[in-house]
C-alpha positions in Angstrom: 143.3 -45.4 -106.7 140.8 -42.9 -105.3 142.2 -43.4 -101.8 145.6 -42.3 -103.0 144.1 -39.2 -104.7 142.1 -38.4 -101.5 145.3 -38.7 -99.4 147.1 -36.4 -101.8 144.3 -33.8 -101.6 144.3 -34.1 -97.8 148.1 -33.7 -97.8 147.8 -30.6 -100.0 145.0 -29.2 -97.8 147.2 -29.7 -94.7 150.1 -28.0 -96.3 147.8 -25.1 -97.4 146.5 -24.8 -93.9 150.0 -24.9 -92.5 151.0 -22.2 -94.9 148.0 -20.0 -94.0 148.8 -20.5 -90.2 152.5 -19.6 -91.0 151.3 -16.4 -92.8 149.1 -15.4 -89.9 152.0 -16.1 -87.5 154.3 -13.9 -89.5 151.7 -11.1 -89.6 151.3 -11.3 -85.8 155.1 -11.6 -85.4 155.5 -8.4 -87.4 153.0 -6.7 -85.1 154.7 -8.1 -82.1 158.1 -7.0 -83.3 156.8 -3.5 -84.0 155.3 -3.3 -80.6 158.5 -4.6 -78.9 160.6 -2.1 -81.0 158.3 0.7 -79.9 158.6 -0.4 -76.2 162.4 -0.8 -76.5 162.6 2.8 -78.0 160.5 4.1 -75.1 162.7 2.3 -72.6 165.8 3.8 -74.2 164.2 7.3 -74.1 163.3 6.8 -70.4 166.8 5.6 -69.6 168.3 8.6 -71.4 166.1 10.9 -69.3 167.2 9.2 -66.1 170.8 9.4 -67.2 170.5 13.1 -67.8 168.9 13.6 -64.3 171.7 11.5 -62.7 174.4 13.6 -64.4 172.6 16.8 -63.3 172.5 15.5 -59.7 176.2 14.6 -59.7 177.2 18.0 -61.1 175.1 19.7 -58.5 176.7 17.6 -55.8 180.2 18.7 -57.0 179.1 22.4 -57.2 177.5 22.3 -53.7 180.6 20.7 -52.2 182.8 23.4 -53.7 180.4 26.1 -52.5 180.5 24.7 -49.0 184.3 24.5 -49.1 184.6 28.1 -50.3 182.2 29.1 -47.5 184.3 27.3 -44.9 187.6 28.6 -46.2 189.1 31.7 -44.6 188.9 33.0 -41.0 186.6 36.1 -41.4 183.0 36.1 -40.5 182.2 37.5 -44.0 181.3 34.1 -45.5 178.0 32.5 -46.4 178.5 29.6 -43.9 178.2 32.0 -41.0 174.4 31.4 -41.2 174.9 28.0 -39.6 175.0 27.5 -35.9 177.1 25.0 -34.1 174.0 22.8 -33.6 173.4 22.5 -37.3 174.1 19.0 -38.5 176.3 18.1 -41.5 173.3 16.8 -43.3 171.5 20.2 -42.9 174.6 22.0 -44.1 175.0 19.7 -47.1 171.3 20.0 -47.9 171.6 23.8 -47.8 174.6 23.7 -50.1 172.9 21.3 -52.5 169.7 23.4 -52.5 171.8 26.5 -53.3 173.5 24.6 -56.2 170.2 23.4 -57.6 168.9 27.0 -57.6 171.9 28.1 -59.7 170.9 25.6 -62.4 167.2 26.3 -62.4 165.0 29.4 -62.3 164.6 29.2 -58.6 165.6 31.4 -55.7 167.1 30.9 -52.2 168.0 33.0 -49.2 171.6 31.9 -49.2 173.8 34.5 -51.0 177.5 35.1 -51.4 178.9 37.6 -48.9 182.5 38.1 -50.1 184.2 38.7 -53.4 185.5 35.1 -53.9 182.0 33.6 -53.2 180.4 36.1 -55.5 182.8 35.3 -58.3 182.2 31.6 -57.9 178.5 32.3 -57.9 178.7 34.2 -61.2 180.7 31.5 -62.9 178.2 28.8 -61.7 175.3 30.9 -62.9 176.8 31.1 -66.4 177.6 27.4 -66.4 174.1 26.7 -65.0 172.5 28.7 -67.8 174.3 26.7 -70.5 173.6 23.4 -68.7 170.0 24.1 -68.0 169.4 25.1 -71.6 171.1 22.0 -72.9 169.1 19.8 -70.4 165.8 21.3 -71.4 166.7 20.8 -75.1 167.7 17.1 -74.5 164.5 16.5 -72.4 162.3 18.1 -75.2 164.1 15.9 -77.8 163.6 12.8 -75.7 159.9 13.6 -75.0 159.3 14.1 -78.7 160.6 10.6 -79.4 158.2 9.2 -76.8 155.2 10.5 -78.7 
């Protein structure tokens, strides 16, 4: 009979040890889940920041293409694109237009300026749009960075 009692005690001990291991595993699992959740949230914030930057680049691309088109329209020499020589490549012209566009959305400056009324009106509209977008962008970035901390 004592062998049966010893086996029952051993069985209870094994169950108790399994229960203790399960509790430890659950505790570590909670820590792991908490860490994964934190990493997932950080990844989401980083993806949001990258998404905002991509949107900003796409908008600047559209604004720069319109700026270049406005500069190429018309026949007079009074247009901003008259700064280019025939030797300037399309890549240089695009980069100049894109640079101008970025400076309208940020507190930066550039030597390219509007030289006729239509260019100046477009520039004013873009400055106001840029002011609103830049403020919104800074607000979103601040909010995202706050979530990272």
